C-alpha positions as CSV (number, residue, x, y, z in Angstrom):
1,M,0.0,0.0,0.0
2,N,1.4,3.4,-1.0
3,K,1.9,5.9,1.8
4,N,0.2,9.2,1.6
5,L,2.2,12.4,1.9
6,T,1.5,12.9,5.6
7,D,2.7,9.4,6.4
8,I,5.9,9.9,4.2
9,L,6.8,12.9,6.3
10,V,5.8,11.6,9.7
11,D,7.3,8.2,9.3
12,D,10.7,9.7,8.4
13,L,10.6,12.3,11.2
14,F,9.7,9.5,13.7
15,D,12.6,7.4,12.5
16,L,15.0,10.4,12.6
17,T,13.8,11.1,16.2
18,N,15.0,7.7,17.2
19,E,18.5,8.0,15.5
20,A,21.6,9.3,17.2
21,I,22.3,12.9,16.3
22,P,25.8,13.3,14.9
23,E,28.2,15.5,16.9
24,P,28.5,18.3,14.3
25,V,24.7,18.5,14.2
26,L,24.6,18.7,18.0
27,L,27.1,21.6,17.9
28,Q,25.1,23.4,15.3
29,T,21.9,22.9,17.3
30,K,23.5,24.2,20.5
31,T,24.7,27.2,18.6
32,C,21.2,27.8,17.3
33,V,19.9,27.8,20.9
34,L,22.6,30.3,22.0
35,D,21.8,32.6,19.0
36,F,18.0,32.4,19.9
37,L,18.6,33.3,23.5
38,G,20.6,36.3,22.5
39,V,18.1,37.7,20.1
40,A,15.2,37.0,22.6
41,L,17.1,39.0,25.3
42,A,17.5,41.9,23.0
43,G,13.9,41.6,21.8
44,E,12.7,42.0,25.4
45,S,14.2,45.4,25.4
46,L,12.7,46.3,22.0
47,A,9.2,45.1,22.9
48,G,9.3,47.4,26.0
49,E,6.2,47.6,28.0
50,K,3.9,46.0,25.4
51,C,4.7,42.4,26.2
52,K,4.8,43.0,29.9
53,R,1.4,44.5,29.6
54,Y,0.2,41.4,27.7
55,L,1.5,39.1,30.4
56,D,-0.1,41.2,33.1
57,F,-3.5,40.5,31.6
58,F,-3.2,36.9,32.9
59,D,-2.8,35.3,36.3
60,S,0.5,36.3,37.7
61,K,0.7,33.0,39.7
62,Q,1.1,31.0,36.5
63,S,4.7,29.7,36.7
64,E,5.1,26.9,34.2
65,A,7.9,28.3,32.0
66,T,10.4,31.1,32.0
67,V,9.8,34.3,30.0
68,I,13.3,35.3,28.9
69,G,14.6,38.6,30.2
70,Y,11.6,39.3,32.4
71,N,12.6,37.8,35.7
72,R,9.3,36.0,35.8
73,K,7.5,32.8,34.7
74,A,4.2,32.4,32.9
75,S,1.9,29.7,31.5
76,L,3.4,27.4,28.9
77,H,1.5,29.1,26.2
78,N,2.3,32.7,27.2
79,A,6.0,31.9,27.6
80,A,6.1,30.3,24.2
81,F,4.3,33.3,22.6
82,V,6.3,36.1,24.2
83,N,9.6,34.4,23.8
84,G,8.8,33.8,20.1
85,Y,7.6,37.3,19.6
86,N,10.7,38.8,21.2
87,A,13.0,36.5,19.3
88,H,11.8,37.9,16.0
89,I,11.2,41.6,16.8
90,A,14.9,42.4,16.3
91,E,15.0,40.7,12.9
92,L,18.2,38.9,13.9
93,D,16.9,35.4,14.2
94,D,17.9,32.5,12.0
95,G,16.2,31.1,8.9
96,H,16.6,29.1,5.8
97,R,16.8,30.6,2.3
98,Y,15.3,27.7,0.4
99,C,12.0,28.0,2.3
100,N,12.1,31.5,3.9
101,V,11.2,30.0,7.3
102,H,12.4,31.7,10.5
103,L,13.1,28.6,12.6
104,G,14.7,29.4,15.9
105,A,12.0,31.9,16.9
106,T,9.2,29.5,16.1
107,V,10.5,26.1,17.2
108,I,12.8,26.9,20.1
109,P,10.4,28.8,22.3
110,A,7.8,26.0,22.2
111,V,10.4,23.2,22.9
112,L,12.1,25.3,25.6
113,A,8.9,25.9,27.5
114,V,8.0,22.2,27.4
115,A,11.5,21.2,28.4
116,E,11.2,23.3,31.5
117,Y,7.7,22.3,32.3
118,E,8.3,18.6,31.8
119,N,11.8,18.6,33.4
120,L,13.4,17.2,30.2
121,E,17.1,16.5,29.8
122,W,19.3,18.7,27.6
123,G,19.5,15.9,25.0
124,D,15.7,15.8,24.7
125,L,15.6,19.6,24.1
126,L,18.2,19.4,21.4
127,R,16.6,16.5,19.7
128,G,13.3,18.5,19.6
129,V,15.0,21.5,18.1
130,V,16.6,19.3,15.4
131,I,13.3,17.7,14.4
132,G,11.4,20.9,14.6
133,Y,13.7,22.6,12.2
134,E,13.6,19.5,9.9
135,A,9.8,19.5,9.7
136,A,9.4,23.2,9.0
137,I,12.2,23.2,6.4
138,R,10.9,20.2,4.5
139,L,7.4,21.6,4.3
140,G,8.6,25.1,3.5
141,R,10.7,23.8,0.6
142,A,7.8,21.9,-0.7
143,I,5.4,24.9,-1.1
144,Q,7.7,27.8,-1.8
145,P,7.8,30.2,-3.6
146,S,4.1,29.7,-4.4
147,H,3.2,30.0,-0.8
148,K,4.7,33.5,-0.4
149,N,3.3,34.6,-3.7
150,L,-0.2,33.9,-2.4
151,G,0.5,36.1,0.6
152,F,1.2,33.6,3.3
153,H,3.9,34.1,5.9
154,V,5.7,30.8,5.9
155,S,7.2,31.3,9.4
156,G,3.6,31.4,10.7
157,T,2.4,28.4,8.8
158,C,5.4,26.0,8.6
159,G,6.7,27.4,11.8
160,T,3.6,26.1,13.6
161,I,4.2,22.6,12.3
162,G,7.9,22.8,13.2
163,A,7.1,23.8,16.8
164,A,4.6,20.9,17.1
165,M,7.0,18.3,15.6
166,G,9.8,19.6,17.8
167,I,7.8,19.0,21.0
168,S,6.7,15.6,19.6
169,A,10.3,14.6,19.3
170,A,11.4,16.1,22.6
171,L,8.6,14.2,24.4
172,K,9.2,11.0,22.4
173,F,5.7,10.7,21.0
174,S,4.5,7.5,19.3
175,K,4.2,7.7,15.6
176,A,0.4,8.0,15.9
177,Q,0.7,10.9,18.4
178,M,3.2,12.6,16.1
179,K,0.9,12.3,13.1
180,D,-2.1,13.7,15.1
181,S,0.1,16.6,16.3
182,L,1.1,17.4,12.8
183,S,-2.5,17.3,11.7
184,A,-3.6,19.7,14.5
185,A,-0.6,22.0,13.7
186,A,-1.4,22.1,9.9
187,A,-5.1,22.8,10.7
188,S,-4.1,25.8,12.8
189,A,-1.2,27.0,10.7
190,A,-1.7,30.7,9.7
191,G,0.1,33.9,8.9
192,L,-0.5,36.7,6.4
193,L,2.2,38.8,4.9
194,E,0.0,41.9,5.0
195,V,1.5,42.3,8.5
196,I,4.8,43.5,7.1
197,D,3.2,46.6,5.5
198,D,2.9,50.2,6.9
199,D,3.8,50.6,10.5
200,S,2.4,47.2,11.6
201,E,4.0,45.5,14.5
202,L,2.4,42.2,13.9
203,K,5.2,40.4,12.0
204,P,6.6,39.0,15.2
205,F,3.0,38.1,16.3
206,N,3.0,35.6,13.4
207,I,6.1,34.0,14.9
208,G,5.0,34.0,18.5
209,R,1.6,32.6,17.5
210,A,3.2,29.8,15.5
211,S,5.1,28.8,18.6
212,L,2.0,28.9,20.8
213,D,-0.2,27.1,18.3
214,G,2.5,24.5,17.7
215,L,2.6,23.8,21.4
216,T,-1.2,23.4,21.6
217,A,-1.2,21.1,18.6
218,A,1.5,18.9,20.2
219,Y,-0.6,18.4,23.4
220,V,-3.7,17.8,21.3
221,G,-1.8,14.9,19.5
222,R,-0.5,13.7,22.8
223,S,-4.0,13.5,24.2
224,G,-5.1,11.2,21.4
225,I,-7.4,13.5,19.5
226,K,-7.3,12.0,16.0
227,G,-6.6,13.9,12.8
228,P,-7.4,13.1,9.2
229,N,-5.6,10.5,7.3
230,D,-3.7,12.9,5.0
231,I,-3.6,16.5,6.3
232,V,-0.7,17.3,4.0
233,G,-1.8,15.8,0.7
234,G,-5.6,15.6,1.1
235,K,-7.9,17.4,-1.4
236,R,-8.5,20.1,1.2
237,G,-5.2,19.7,2.9
238,F,-2.1,21.8,3.5
239,F,-0.7,21.5,0.0
240,A,-4.0,22.1,-1.8
241,L,-4.8,25.3,0.2
242,M,-1.4,26.8,0.9
243,S,0.2,26.7,-2.6
244,E,-0.6,26.5,-6.3
245,T,2.5,24.4,-7.0
246,N,4.4,22.1,-4.7
247,D,7.2,19.6,-4.6
248,P,6.3,16.4,-2.6
249,N,9.9,15.2,-3.0
250,S,11.0,17.9,-0.5
251,L,9.2,15.9,2.2
252,N,11.9,13.2,2.0
253,R,15.1,13.1,3.8
254,D,18.1,14.7,2.1
255,P,19.8,11.9,0.1
256,N,23.2,13.0,1.3
257,G,22.2,12.7,5.0
258,I,22.3,16.5,5.6
259,Y,20.1,17.7,8.3
260,G,18.0,20.8,7.6
261,I,19.5,22.6,10.6
262,E,22.9,22.4,9.0
263,M,21.8,24.6,6.1
264,I,20.3,27.5,8.0
265,Y,21.5,31.1,7.8
266,R,22.3,33.3,10.8
267,K,21.8,37.1,10.7
268,P,24.5,39.7,11.4
269,Y,22.3,42.6,10.3
270,A,19.1,43.6,12.1
271,A,16.9,43.6,9.0
272,C,14.8,41.2,6.9
273,R,17.1,38.7,5.3
274,H,16.1,39.9,1.8
275,C,17.9,43.2,2.7
276,H,21.2,41.5,3.7
277,A,22.8,41.1,0.3
278,P,22.2,44.8,-0.5
279,I,23.4,45.8,3.0
280,E,26.6,43.8,2.6
281,A,27.2,45.2,-0.9
282,A,26.7,48.8,0.4
283,I,29.1,48.3,3.3
284,N,31.7,46.9,0.9
285,L,31.3,49.9,-1.4
286,K,31.8,52.2,1.5
287,E,35.0,50.4,2.6
288,K,36.5,50.2,-0.9
289,F,35.8,53.7,-2.2
290,N,35.9,57.1,-0.7
291,I,32.4,58.1,-1.7
292,I,30.6,60.8,0.2
293,S,26.8,60.4,0.5
294,S,26.2,64.0,-0.5
295,D,27.9,63.3,-3.8
296,I,25.5,60.4,-4.6
297,E,23.0,61.0,-7.4
298,E,21.3,57.6,-7.2
299,I,21.7,54.1,-5.9
300,N,20.3,51.2,-7.9
301,V,19.8,47.8,-6.3
302,S,19.2,44.9,-8.6
303,T,18.0,41.8,-6.9
304,Y,15.5,38.9,-7.2
305,L,11.8,39.3,-7.4
306,L,10.9,38.0,-3.9
307,A,13.2,40.6,-2.4
308,V,11.5,43.4,-4.4
309,K,8.0,42.7,-3.4
310,G,7.3,44.4,0.0
311,H,10.8,45.5,0.4
312,D,11.2,48.4,-2.0
313,H,9.5,51.2,-0.1
314,I,11.2,54.5,0.7
315,N,8.5,55.9,3.0
316,I,9.6,54.6,6.3
317,Q,6.9,54.3,8.9
318,G,8.7,53.2,12.0
319,I,11.2,50.5,13.1
320,T,9.4,47.5,11.5
321,S,9.0,49.4,8.2
322,A,12.7,50.3,8.3
323,K,13.7,46.6,8.8
324,M,11.6,45.6,5.8
325,S,13.0,48.3,3.5
326,I,16.0,47.7,1.2
327,P,16.3,51.4,0.4
328,Y,16.5,52.3,4.1
329,S,18.8,49.4,4.9
330,V,21.2,50.3,2.1
331,A,21.2,54.0,3.1
332,V,21.9,53.4,6.8
333,A,24.5,50.8,6.0
334,F,26.3,53.0,3.6
335,E,26.1,56.1,5.9
336,T,27.2,54.3,9.1
337,G,29.0,51.2,7.8
338,K,26.8,49.1,10.1
339,A,23.3,47.7,10.2
340,G,22.9,46.5,13.8
341,L,20.1,47.1,16.3
342,N,20.9,50.7,16.8
343,E,20.8,51.6,13.1
344,F,17.1,50.7,13.0
345,L,16.1,52.9,15.9
346,P,14.3,56.3,15.5
347,E,17.5,58.4,15.9
348,Y,18.6,56.9,12.6
349,I,15.2,56.5,10.9
350,D,14.5,60.2,11.5
351,N,18.0,61.3,10.5
352,K,17.6,63.8,7.5
353,K,20.8,62.7,5.8
354,I,19.8,59.0,5.9
355,S,16.2,59.8,4.9
356,A,17.5,61.8,1.9
357,L,19.8,58.9,0.9
358,T,17.0,56.4,1.3
359,K,14.9,58.3,-1.3
360,K,17.8,58.0,-3.8
361,V,17.6,54.2,-3.7
362,K,15.7,52.3,-6.4
363,V,15.1,48.6,-6.2
364,I,14.5,46.6,-9.4
365,E,14.2,43.0,-10.3
366,D,17.0,41.4,-12.2
367,N,15.7,38.4,-14.1
368,E,19.0,36.6,-14.0
369,L,19.2,37.0,-10.2
370,S,15.6,35.8,-9.9
371,A,16.6,32.7,-11.8
372,L,19.3,31.9,-9.3
373,V,16.8,31.7,-6.3
374,P,16.9,29.8,-4.0
375,E,20.5,28.6,-4.7
376,K,21.6,32.3,-4.4
377,R,19.7,35.3,-3.0
378,A,22.0,37.9,-4.5
379,A,22.0,41.6,-5.1
380,V,24.0,44.1,-7.1
381,V,24.3,47.6,-5.8
382,E,25.4,50.4,-8.1
383,I,26.2,53.9,-6.8
384,I,26.2,56.7,-9.4
385,T,27.7,60.0,-8.3
386,K,26.7,63.5,-9.4
387,S,29.8,63.5,-11.6
388,G,28.6,60.4,-13.4
389,K,31.0,57.9,-11.9
390,S,29.6,54.4,-11.3
391,Y,30.7,52.0,-8.5
392,I,29.3,48.5,-8.4
393,E,29.4,45.7,-5.9
394,R,27.7,42.3,-5.9
395,A,26.9,40.0,-2.9
396,D,25.9,36.4,-3.6
397,Y,26.2,34.9,-0.1
398,P,25.9,37.5,2.6
399,K,27.5,36.8,5.9
400,G,25.6,34.0,7.8
401,E,24.7,31.8,4.8
402,P,26.0,28.2,5.1
403,E,28.5,29.1,2.2
404,N,29.7,32.1,4.3
405,P,28.9,31.1,7.8
406,M,29.1,32.9,11.1
407,S,31.5,30.9,13.3
408,V,30.7,29.9,16.9
409,G,32.9,32.8,18.0
410,D,30.9,35.1,15.8
411,V,27.7,33.9,17.4
412,E,29.2,34.3,20.9
413,Q,30.1,37.9,20.0
414,K,26.6,38.5,18.7
415,F,25.2,37.1,22.0
416,I,27.3,39.5,24.0
417,S,26.1,42.4,21.9
418,M,22.5,41.3,22.3
419,A,22.8,40.8,26.1
420,T,24.6,44.1,26.6
421,Y,21.8,45.8,24.6
422,A,19.4,44.2,27.0
423,G,21.2,45.7,30.0
424,K,23.7,43.0,30.9
425,T,27.3,43.8,31.5
426,E,29.9,42.2,29.2
427,T,31.1,40.2,32.1
428,E,27.6,38.9,32.8
429,A,27.1,38.1,29.2
430,K,30.4,36.1,29.0
431,G,29.4,34.3,32.2
432,M,26.1,33.3,30.6
433,I,28.0,31.9,27.6
434,Q,30.2,29.9,29.8
435,K,27.3,28.4,31.7
436,F,25.5,27.6,28.5
437,W,28.4,25.6,27.1
438,N,28.7,23.7,30.4
439,I,25.2,22.4,30.4
440,E,25.3,18.6,30.3
441,N,22.2,16.6,31.1
442,D,20.1,18.8,33.4
443,C,18.4,21.7,31.7
444,S,17.7,23.5,35.0
445,G,21.0,25.4,34.6
446,L,19.8,26.9,31.4
447,F,16.6,28.2,32.9
448,D,18.4,29.6,36.0
449,M,20.6,31.5,33.5
450,L,17.6,33.1,31.9
């Protein structure tokens, strides 16, 4: 009897859950967790009073899981939601270019909350993260780019399923429980890209909600509430409703034995990943040539179609809008030589010099660059001066891609910068890193650190 698409995915995820995780994959997974913790700490500062206000709407006696950076605990669901929201608000969380899923901020908060609540061992938590990433990446690859073109936010949809599968693996569900969890997660998967427009602050909401709904779906599956036979491939299932074209082969394990988590990118710049190649090209131009911004007549950014849509605006309406804008990202990167957290704060957004330069940036599709996606998500930046001189720089693999990775040391430095942004001293941040790498079996040390 032929397996349906849901069984193909679940059977292999279940088998992978019960296999030993190779040491390089474990190191990669631990580094993902450290990166997540750093961006969540910084996100707590960026969210300000809003997430605290959200938590205060609920019973303060709920103490099932830690809310990172708040010196308090909350219910499982609220901890997963707020930690996911905060891990994405800085736009510094990891992702995968073949499917455009933000993974750490959707999968890790859910698995982390359950690990604390269920008193899991460190290995259980790490296994959950590996499988959560794997599930989200496979599904994302199967439905992209059609999914995004229809207006769905894949981190909200596939991230929900990744969170549920991560918990299923961490808690060692049976195959039937895992399938029912996936069904519940797919049924609740949601996320609209309209939230990236204007001055909306709901993009991180899609992420936090994915983590929360994935957690709910996992416990639904654990309780034995049965799902349909083929939620992925059914006539009204995930594939049918979420994409016009799909690739069922992406549900299978990589033939070379590569785990999805090994092919993620990490972000050195605090903007949407579609902005990173232009940012890097702009910084390189600044470093190579003595160009003064007042001498610039225009800046042309040629890139792939998916990066143009929703990212070519020059009217910046707040922090979120700036992080989504290639023109602003290029302008601030060129003017300052940086594109970190501070460069997307109001003092830069409202800077007249940067605003004027932003308006000189034009983003256009290059058909040849579009044809390279997803193997490359490249950009070419051309600066034309008032005297008519042209300076050109191309970026194929911006820092953080698996072809141009951030090292463990880079991630540690990033963590320190995130933690100090959140109010920790550098000594405290370094102490947190040391404690993190010394976690062995008991996860309690991790939660004490938070």
